[in-house]
C-alpha angles and dihedrals in degrees: 000000000000090000089052090050091046094051092049100040101031093233137061101225100109112181114254092250094051117125119196118192091340094310125113095241094165093053091047091050091049089053091052089054091049092047090052091049089052093046092247099115115099121238093243093050091048091050093049091051092047089054085065091050095247116187109231094190113034094182093053091047091049090050091052092049092050091046091053089050091051090049091052090049091049093050091049100041102027094234139061099223098126 
């Protein structure tokens, strides 16, 4: 189901409430992230998820995206007073 979502959406970061074909894909994906954080996700499973460019840390990725936007703004405007 994650492959199906990835092909359609272009990313594999389904929201936690997302249901795909009647299955709670978002909940399952959240559990995979938690298992990795706890060291309980197998190497093969981790590799397969990484092939779909899974984000392991959504907050860190969001921070990086916002930082890059701020940097672009700074380079364009010469200040970061947004």
